N, C-alpha and C positions, 0 to 999 in steps of 0.2 A: 601440853598438844602432843601428837604426836607424829613421830616420823614416818614415811613414805611406806618402809618396811613395816611398821606398826599399824596403820592405816589399810594394809593388804592382808595381815594377818587378822585383823578384826573384822574387816569384811568377810574373809573367808569362813571365820568362828560364828560370826552371826546368821551368816547365810547357811552353814552346816547345820545349825541349830532351829532354825526355821524350817529345813527341810526335814527335819526329826521330828518337830512339832506335828507336822501333816496336820494342819488346821486349815481350814476353810479360808482365805483373807478375809472375809466378811466377818469370822468370829473374834479374829485377832482383830481387826480395826473397833470392834465394837467394844472388844474387852478393854483396849488402849484408850479408846477415847479420842483416837485420832484417825486423820484422813490417809488415804494411799498414797500421798504425795511425800509426806514425812516418813510414812513406814519405808518407800521406797529409798529416800534420802539415808535412812538410817542404814537399812541393807547393803546397799551399796556405798557406803561412806562418801558421799559427796554433797559435801560440805553439811551435814545435819547438825542440828541444836543438840549440845551434848547433854541436856536433860532428855532430849528423846534418844539418846543412844543407851542411855543407863536405863532409863525406864524400859526398853525393849531388851535388852539384856537381862534386865530381872525377871520380867514378864516368862522370856523363854525358860530360866532357870526354874521359875515356880511352875510351869505348867509341863515341863518335860520331868520335875522330881514327881507332880501330882501323879503321872501317867507311866511312872517307874521305868523311863527312858532316862539311856545315860546321856549326859551332857558332853558337848566337845568341850574341852576344857578354855576358858577365855584367857589370854596372855597378858595383855595391857588391863583387861577388864575384870580380871580373876579376883582382885582384892577390892572389895567393897568399902575398906578405909581409904582408896584413894580418892573417891568420889564424898568432899566434903562441901566442893564450890558449886555443883549443880543440885538444888534441891528438885522432886520433882514428882509428880503423882502417879500412885499405883489403884487406878478404880479397881481392877481385879480382885486386889486386896480387901478392898473394903475402909481403906485409910484415907487419911489426910496426905500426907506428907510421908516421904524414907528420906531419912538422913543419913 
C-alpha cells in the first residue's frame, strides 16, 4: 500500500515518462491491450488495479529504453522485486507473464 506522498510521486513519475514516450494514445492502448479508462486510472493514480500500474510502468521503461530516451526514475516502483504479488500481461513483449 502506498502513502499519499508515494501515490503523488508515482503519479508524477508515470506521467513524466508517458510524456517522454510521446506516442499516440491509440498506440499505447493497442500495445498494452487495455482501454483508455484503465490507462487514465494508472496515469492519474485514481484507484488503479496494481497489475495495471506495474504493466504501464514496465511498458514505459521498455519503450523509452528502445528509443534511447532517458527515463524519469521511479521511486516506489523502482525495484521489480517489489512486485511479486501482482502478475500481469506484457503483450508488447510477446510473452505470457512477467513475474
